[in-house]
TORRO-311930 format. One record per atom (N, C-alpha, C): residue in one letter; x, y, z. Coordinates in steps of 0.1 Angstrom, whole numbers, plus 5000, padded with zeros to 4 digits. Layout:
N
AXYZ/...
END
This chain:
452
X500849885000/X500050005000/X500950125000/X500650224991/X501450344990/X501150435002/X502150505006/X502050595017/X501350725013/X500750795022/X500050925018/X500951015011/X500351095002/X501251194995/X501751305005/X502751365000/X503351475008/X502351585010/X501551614999/X500551725000/X499551685011/X499051565012/X498051525022/X498651525036/X499951485037/X500551495050/X500651635055/X501151725046/X501251865050/X499951935054/X498851905045/X497551955048/X497051905062/X497251785064/X496851725077/X497551785089/X498851795087/X499751855098/X499351995101/X499152075090/X498852215092/X497452235099/X496452155094/X495152155100/X495152115114/X495852015118/X495951965132/X496552075140/X497652135135/X498352245142/X497352365145/X496552395134/X495652505136/X494552475147/X494052355147/X493052315156/X493652305170/X494852265171/X495552255185/X495752405190/X496152495181/X496252635185/X494952685189/X493952655182/X492652715185/X492052665198/X492052535200/X491352475211/X492252445223/X493552455222/X494452415233/X495452525236/X496252565226/X497252665229/X496652795232/X495752845223/X495152975226/X494452985239/X493552895243/X492952905257/X494052895268/X495052805266/X496052795277/X496852915279/X497252975268/X498053105269/X497153215274/X495953225269/X495053325274/X494753315289/X494553195293/X494353165308/X495553205316/X496753165311/X497953185318/X498253335319/X498053405308/X498253555308/X497253615318/X496053575318/X495053625327/X495353595341/X495753475344/X496153435357/X497253515363/X498253555354/X499353625358/X499053775359/X497853815356/X497453955357/X497954045345/X498253975334/X498854055323/X497854085312/X496654025314/X495554045303/X494854175306/X494054215295/X493254335296/X491954315303/X491554195307/X490354165313/X490354225327/X489154245332/X488954315345/X489454215356/X489154085355/X489553995365/X489853855359/X490753785366/X491053655360/X490053545364/X489053585371/X487953485375/X487053445363/X487253525352/X486453485340/X486653345336/X487853285338/X488153155334/X487753055345/X487453105357/X487253005368/X485752965368/X484853035361/X483452995361/X483152865355/X484052815345/X483852695338/X483852575348/X484752575357/X484852465367/X483752475377/X483452595381/X482352615391/X481052565386/X480752605373/X479452565367/X479452415365/X480552355361/X480652205359/X480352135373/X480952185384/X480752115397/X479352125401/X478652245399/X477352255404/X476352165395/X476552165382/X475752085373/X475851935376/X477051895380/X477251755383/X476751715397/X476451825405/X475851795418/X474351785418/X473751815407/X472251805406/X471851665404/X470751625411/X470251495410/X468751495407/X468251425397/X466851415393/X466051335403/X464951375407/X463951295415/X463051225406/X462251135412/X461351055404/X460151145398/X459851255404/X458751335399/X459251445388/X460551435384/X461151525375/X461851645380/X461651665393/X462351775400/X463751735403/X464551835408/X465951805410/X466251855425/X467351805430/X467851855443/X469451855442/X469951925451/X471451945452/X472051845461/X473051765456/X473651665465/X475051715468/X475451705480/X476851745484/X477851645480/X478151645467/X479151545462/X480551575467/X481451475466/X482851505470/X483451615462/X483151625449/X483751735441/X483251865445/X481951875449/X481452005454/X482052045467/X482251945476/X482851985489/X484352025487/X485051955478/X486451985476/X486552125469/X485552155461/X485652295454/X485352405465/X484352375474/X484052475484/X485252495494/X485952385496/X487152395505/X488252475498/X488452475485/X489452555478/X488952695477/X487652715477/X487152855475/X486152885487/X486652925498/X485852955510/X484653045508/X484853145499/X483853245496/X482853205485/X482953085481/X482053045470/X480653015475/X479653075467/X478253055470/X477553025457/X476352965459/X475552935447/X474152925451/X473252935440/X471852925442/X471252865429/X470352765431/X469652705420/X468152735422/X467552795412/X466152845413/X465252765403/X464152715408/X463152645400/X462352755394/X462452785381/X461752895374/X460252875375/X459752755376/X458352735377/X457652785390/X458352765400/X457852815413/X458552935419/X459752965413/X460553085418/X461253055431/X461152925436/X461852895449/X463252845446/X464152875456/X465452825455/X465552685461/X466352595455/X466552465461/X467252465474/X466952365482/X467652355495/X469152345493/X469852425501/X471352425500/X471752545492/X470852625486/X471152745479/X471452865488/X472152965484/X472453085492/X471253175490/X470553215501/X469453305500/X469753435495/X470953485498/X471353615493/X471553615478/X472053515473/X472253505458/X470853485451/X469953415458/X468653385452/X467953515451/X468153615459/X467453745459/X467953835447/X469253805442/X469753895432/X469353845418/X468653735417/X468253685404/X467153775398/X467153785384/X466153875378/X464753825382/X463853925384/X462553895389/X461453895378/X461853865366/X460853865355/X460853995348/X459754025341/X459654145333/X459754115319/X459854225311/X459854205296/X461154145291/X462254155299/X463554105295/X463853985303/X464153875295/X464553745302/X466053735300/X466753735311/X468253725310/X468653575308/X469553555299/X470053415296/X471353395304/X472253495304/X473553485311/X473953635314/X474253655327/X474553785332/X475653775342/X476653865341/X477753875350/X477453995360/X477853985372/X477554085382/X478554085393/X478554195401/X479254215413/X478254245424/X478654215436/X477854255448/X478454375454/X477654475456/X478154595462/X478654575476/X479654645480/X480254635493/X480754505496/X481154425486/X481754295488/X483154315494/X483454245504/X484854255510/X485954225500/X485654135490/X486654105480/X486354185467/X487154275464/X486854355452/X486954285439/X487654165439/X487754085427/X486653985426/X485853975436/X484753865435/X483753895424/X483453795417/X482453815406/X481453705407/X480353725400/X479253625399/X478653615385/X477953515383/X477353495370/X476053425372/X475053485365/X473653425364/X473453365351/X472953235350/X472753175337/X471653075338/X470953055327/X469952945326/X470652815324/X470252705331/X470952585331/X470452495319/X471352395316/X470852305305/X469752215310/X469652205324/X468452125329/X467252215328/X466152175321/X465052255318/X464352315331/X463952445330/X463252515341/X464052545353/X465352545352/X466152585363/X467252685359/X467552775368/X468552875366/X469652865377/X470752915375/X471952905384/X472553045386/X472953075398/X473753185401/X474953145410/X476153185406/X477353145414/X478153275417/X478853275428/X479653395432/X480753345441/X481853425440/X483053395449/X483953295444/X483853255431/X484853155426/X486153225422/X487253145424/X488553195420/X489253095412/X490253145404/X490953065395/X492052985401/X492052855400/X493152765405/X493652685393/X494952635394/X495452565382/X494652445378/X493952375388/X493152255384/X491852295377/X491552425377/X490352475370/X490552475355/X491852475350/X492152485336/X491652355328/X491652245335/X491152125328/X489652135324/X488852205333/X487452225329/X487352325318/X488252415317/X488252515306/X488552435293/X489452345293/X489852265281/X488552185277/X487952125287/X486752035283/X485652125277/X485552245282/X484452335277/X484752375263/X486052395259/X486352435246/X486352325236/X486352195241/X486352085232/X484952015232/X484052085238/X482652025239/X482052035225/X481151945222/X480551945209/X479752075206/X479252135216/X478552265214/X479552375210/X480752365214/X481752455210/X482352425196/X482452295193/X483052245181/X482252275169/X480952255170/X480052275158/X480052415152/X480052515160/X480152655154/X481452675147/X482452595151/X483752615145/X484052525133/X483052435130/X483252345119/X483552415105/X482852535102/X483252605090/X484652645090/X485152685102/X486552725103/X487452605100/X487052485104/X487852365102/X487952345086/X486752355080/X486652335066/X487552425058/X487452555062/X488252655055/X489752645058/X490052595070/X491452565074/X492052455065/X491252355062/X491652245054/X491852295039/X490852365034/X490952415021/X492152515020/X492252605029/X493352705029/X494752635030/X494852535038/X496052455040/X496452385027/X495452325020/X495652255008/X496152354997/X495452464996/X495852564985/X497252614988/X497552655000/X498852705003/X499952605001/X499652475005/X500652375004/X500852334989/X499752334982/X499852304967/X500652404960/X500452534964/X501252644958/X502752624961/X503052594974/X504352574978/X505052464972/X504352354969/X504952234963/X504952244948/X504452354942/X504452364927/X505752324920/X506952374926/X508152334919/X508452184919/X507952114930/X508151974930/X507351904920/X506051954918/X505251894908/X505851914894/X506352044892/X506952064879/X508251984877/X508951954887/X510151864886/X509751724883/X508551684889/X508051544887/X507751534872/X507051634866/X506651624852/X507851624843/X508851704847/X510151704839/X510851564840/X510951514852/X511651384854/X510951274846/X509551274846/X508851174839/X509151164824/X509751264818/X509951274804/X511451234801/X512251214812/X513651184810/X513951034809/X514550994798/X515050854797/X516450854792/X516950734788/X518350724783/X518650814771/X517650834763/X517850914751/X517851064754/X517351104766/X517251244769/X517851274783/X518851184787/X519351194801/X520251314803/X520551384792/X521351514793/X520451634798/X519151614799/X518351724803/X518451734819/X518151864823/X518251894837/X516951964842/X516751964855/X515652034861/X516052174865/X515252274861/X515552414864/X515352444879/X516352464887/X516152494901/X516352634904/X516552724894/X516852864897/X515652934904/X514452894900/X513252964906/X512652884917/X513252784921/X512652694932/X512952764946/X512052744955/X512352794969/X513652734974/X514252804984/X515552764989/X515452634996/X514252595001/X514152465008/X514152354998/X513652374986/X513452274976/X514652274966/X515352384964/X516452394955/X517552284958/X517952264970/X519052154972/X518552024968/X517251984969/X516751854964/X516951854949/X516551964942/X516551964928/X518051954923/X518952024930/X520352024927/X520851884928/X520451814939/X520951674941/X520351584930/X519151604925/X518651524914/X519351554902/X519751674899/X520551714887/X521851644888/X522451644900/X523751584901/X523651434899/X522551364904/X522351224901/X522251204886/X521451284879/X521251274865/X522651284857/X523451374862/X524751394856/X525651264858/X525551204870/X526251084872/X525750964863/X524450964862/X523850864853/X524150884839/X524251014834/X524651034821/X526050994818/X526951024828/X528350984826/X528450824826/X527650764834/X527650614834/X527150554821/X526050624816/X525550574803/X526550594792/X527250704792/X528250724782/X529350624783/X529750594795/X530850494796/X530350354792/X529050324795/X528550194790/X528450194775/X528050304769/X528050304754/X529450284748/X530350354754/X531750344749/X532250204751/X531950144763/X532350014766/X531849914755/X530549924753/X529849834743/X530449854729/X530649974725/X531250004712/X532649954711/X533449974721/X534849924721/X534949774721/X534049714729/X534049574730/X533749514717/X532749564710/X532349514696/X533549534687/X534249654688/X535349674679/X536549584682/X536749554695/X537849464698/X537649324693/X536349274694/X536049144689/X535849134674/X535549244667/X535349244653/X536649214646/X537749274650/X539049254643/X539449104643/X539549034655/X539948894654/X538948804647/X537648844648/X536648764640/X536848784625/X537148904621/X537448924606/X538648844602/X539648844610/X540948774607/X540648624606/X539748574616/X539448434617/X538648394604/X537748474600/X536948444588/X537848444576/X538848534575/X539748534564/X540548404564/X541048354575/X541848234576/X540948114572/X539648114576/X538848004572/X538647994557/X538848094550/X538648094535/X539848024529/X540948004536/X542147944531/X542647834540/X541947734542/X542347634553/X543547554549/X544047564536/X545147484532/X546447554533/X546447684538/X547647754540/X548547694550/X549847704548/X550747654559/X550547724572/X550647654583/X550447714596/X549047754599/X548047694592/X546647734594/X546247704608/X546547584613/X546047544626/X546647624637/X547947654636/X548647734646/X548147874646/X547947934634/X547348074633/X545948074639/X545147964636/X543847954641/X543747954656/X544647874662/X544747864676/X545147994682/X546048074676/X546448204681/X545248304681/X544548294670/X543348384669/X542348354679/X542148224682/X541148184692/X541548224706/X542848214708/X543348254722/X543148404724/X543348484713/X543248624714/X541748654717/X540848594710/X539448624712/X539048574726/X539548464731/X539248414744/X539748514755/X540948564752/X541548664762/X540648794763/X540248844751/X539348964751/X538048934758/X537448814756/X536148784762/X536348764777/X537448694781/X537648674796/X537848814803/X538548904796/X538749034803/X537549114803/X536649104793/X535349164793/X534549114805/X534548984807/X533748924817/X534248964831/X535548984833/X536149034845/X535549174848/X535549254838/X535049394840/X533549394843/X532749304836/X531349304838/X531049254852/X531749144856/X531449084869/X531849184880/X532949254878/X533449354888/X532449464890/X531649494879/X530649604881/X529449554889/X529249424889/X528049364896/X528349334910/X529549294913/X529849244927/X530449354935/X530449334948/X531049424957/X532449394959/X532949414971/X534349384974/X534649244974/X535849204969/X536349064968/X536649014982/X536548884984/X537048824996/X538548824997/X539048865008/X540548885010/X541048795021/X542348765020/X543048695031/X544448745032/X545148695042/X546548735044/X547448665034/X548248745026/X549148685016/X550448745017/X551548675014/X552848715014/X553248765000/X553448894998/X553648954985/X554948904979/X556048884987/X557248834982/X557148694976/X556448604983/X556248464978/X555448464966/X554348554965/X553548554953/X554348604941/X555248704943/X556048754932/X557048654927/X557548574936/X558448464931/X557748354923/X556448324927/X555648234920/X555348284906/X554948404905/X554548464892/X555848464883/X556948504888/X558248504880/X558548364875/X558348264883/X558648124879/X557748084867/X556448134868/X555548094857/X555848164844/X556248294845/X556448374833/X557848364828/X558848304835/X560248304831/X560448244817/X559748134813/X560048084799/X559548184788/X558348254791/X557848344781/X558748464780/X559248514792/X560148634792/X561448604785/X561948484787/X563248444780/X563048434765/X561948374761/X561648364747/X561448494740/X561048604748/X560848734742/X562148814741/X563248754746/X564448824745/X564648924756/X563948914767/X564149004778/X564348924791/X564648984802/X564848914814/X564048984825/X563948924837/X563148974848/X563948954861/X563849054870/X564649044882/X563649084894/X563949024905/X563149044917/X563849124927/X563349234932/X563849314943/X563049284955/X563549184963/X562749124974/X562749214986/X561849204995/X561849275008/X562849205018/X563249285028/X564149225038/X563349125047/X562049145048/X561249055057/X559949035050/X559248925053/X557948895046/X556949015047/X556349045036/X555349155036/X553949095034/X553149105045/X551849045045/X550749155042/X549949115033/X548849215029/X547549135029/X546449215029/X545049165028/X544649175013/X544549055006/X544249054992/X543548924988/X543048924976/X542448804970/X543548734962/X543848614964/X545048544957/X544848544942/X543648494937/X543448484923/X543448624916/X542848714923/X542748844917/X544148914916/X544948884927/X546348944927/X547148884916/X547048754914/X547748684903/X547348744889/X546048764887/X545548824875/X546148964873/X546149044884/X546649184883/X548149184880/X548849104886/X550349104884/X550649044870/X549848954865/X550048904852/X549849014841/X548849084843/X548549194834/X549649304834/X550149334846/X551249434847/X552549374840/X552849244842/X554049194835/X553849194820/X552649154815/X552349154801/X552549294795/X552049394803/X552149534799/X553649574798/X554449534808/X555849564809/X556649494797/X556249374794/X556949304783/X556749374770/X555549434768/X555349514755/X556149644755/X556449694767/X557149824767/X558649804768/X559149704774/X560549684777/X561349664764/X562349744762/X563149724749/X563849574749/X564049534737/X564749404735/X566049394743/X566249284751/X567449274759/X567349344772/X566249414775/X566149484788/X565649384799/X565549444811/X565249374823/X564049434830/X562949354832/X561849404840/X562149374854/X561749464863/X562049454877/X560749444885/X560649344894/X559549334903/X560049374917/X559549474923/X559949524936/X558849514946/X559149444957/X558249434968/X558649524979/X557849624983/X558249714993/X557749685007/X558349725017/X557849695031/X556549765034/X556149865026/X554949935029/X553749885021/X553749745019/X552649675013/X552449724998/X553549744991/X553449784977/X554249684969/X553749664957/X554349574947/X554449654934/X555649674929/X555849754917/X556449674905/X555949694893/X556549634881/X557149744873/X558449734871/X559249844865/X559749804851/X559449894841/X560049874828/X560849994824/X561549984813/X562450094808/X562150134794/X560850134791/X560350174777/X560150314776/X559150354768/X558850494765/X558250564777/X557750494786/X557150564798/X555650604795/X555050664805/X553750724804/X553750874807/X553350954798/X553351094800/X552351134811/X552651244818/X551851284829/X550351304825/X550151354813/X548751374808/X548051244806/X548751134805/X548151004802/X548050904813/X548550954825/X548650854836/X547250814842/X546250894840/X544850854844/X544250784832/X544550814820/X543850754809/X544250604807/X545450574811/X545950434808/X545050334815/X544350374826/X543550274833/X542050274828/X541750354818/X540450354812/X540250224803/X539150164803/X538950044794/X539150084780/X539849994772/X540050004758/X540950124754/X541550194764/X542350304760/X543750254755/X544150304743/X545450274738/X546050404732/X547350414733/X548050544729/X547750564714/X547850464706/X547650474692/X546950344687/X546350354675/X545650234670/X546650114667/X547950144666/X548850044663/X549349974676/X548950034688/X549449974700/X548749834702/X549649744706/X549149604707/X548249594719/X547449484719/X546549464730/X545149524728/X544249484737/X542849534736/X542649654745/X543649694753/X543449804762/X542549774774/X542549654778/X541749614789/X542549574802/X543749534800/X544549484811/X544649574823/X545049704820/X545249804831/X543949844838/X542849844830/X541549874836/X541149764845/X541449644841/X541049524850/X541949534863/X543149574862/X544049584874/X543449684883/X543049804878/X542449904886/X541149854893/X540249794885/X539049734890/X539249644902/X540149544900/X540349444910/X541049504922/X541949604920/X542649664932/X541649734941/X540749814935/X539749884942/X538749794950/X538449684944/X537549594950/X538149514962/X539449534964/X540149474975/X540549574985/X540149694983/X540449804992/X541749864990/X542449834978/X543749884975/X543649984964/X544750004957/X544850104946/X545950074936/X545950134925/X547050124915/X547550254911/X548750264907/X549350394903/X550450374893/X550750484886/X551850474876/X552750604878/X554050584878/X555050694878/X556150674868/X556950774866/X558050754857/X559250684864/X559750594856/X560950514861/X562150604859/X562950624869/X564250704868/X565050654856/X565450744847/X566250704836/X565350674824/X564050664825/X563150634814/X562350514816/X561050514813/X560250394815/X559050424824/X558250324827/X557150344836/X557150244847/X556750284859/X556650204871/X555150194875/X554650074873/X553250054878/X553249984891/X552450044901/X552549994914/X551149954920/X551149854928/X549949814935/X550049834950/X549049894956/X549149924971/X547949854977/X548249784989/X547249704995/X547149735010/X546049715016/X545949735030/X546649635038/X547249665049/X547949575057/X547049505067/X547349385072/X546449315081/X546249395094/
END
């Protein structure tokens, strides 16, 4: 199930906040300000009447004949204890008589009829010892009865009754139009504020791989939304770069495979030529090498970090030299090992490390002049370097040599995948690869690994 929209969430949050302010925060602050004597009202007792009226109404009990009487409930006794000057009177409007327990003095101040029928009246008693004492006369919700109270004072516990009065259904119904307008107003304001996001959504919906170069205009967006749109544009830029790399990879892979396939087809047209089988085998090995290296790159893009273990760099270098020695000798070159003074243990994947070192040696063999010597150096700082004395790598090309299919010229031998595979595998083991100039001429390719 989809979560609610941001617009619905904001409208709900704003509406709830407005209602909380209206029915909770505003009364609380008003009461507090009045209680502290900071309000413009004449007396802070205006908020005390809610609890007093509630206590009296809850003390009324109906008799079997429909009349009522006042019961001295625990709440009434507690309220009178907190307010020693509190008095009340309940009048039966049918007979004009005050119920038992009413204050006779207050009963006499009730309106005595006439053309004007009072519904709710506030009053003071002249010569009252307490100048802040107030009273209120009102018709009760109980039919045919009126109430007058006097001498109530505001206490902290009275605030709960004020809250209940403000959330009563009789109070909420008149405010229902306000609630409706609050929802509509919140929706309109939020919809206007989110307009840039809706525009960005429409723009994003039209972007695909063929139009990934498009961007969202964040210049006119609010400052709260602009960083999000900038982040989306940055993500689109990264996706565009990745798509371009993928297209270059696909094109270069097709190009690299096209040449040996064309050569192979040409050879198949002349199967009787001398050396046909040996040439065929060489062409197949070249195609296999290109495909295997493409698979290494593809799998590397899918997988995370490679599993690593503790390995001795010096022992691995000796093993690789022993494997490559016949090939190096046949090529008219030699190889030397510059070993460490003590074992150098690194955290690496054995098979990946052999593949990386093999690629670096093959690269050095192509660069090393005839009769020259390739050097494998194992450093105590968890580094393994393959040194040749060829043309070297210019500073402007030291980053390019690790790009897939990059070759200095079209006549450069190889598919241009070996060094990119070395970089890919090194990074997946938490290490790195670098290239520097060999003193006296040539290139030094190095591998750096994390120590245990």
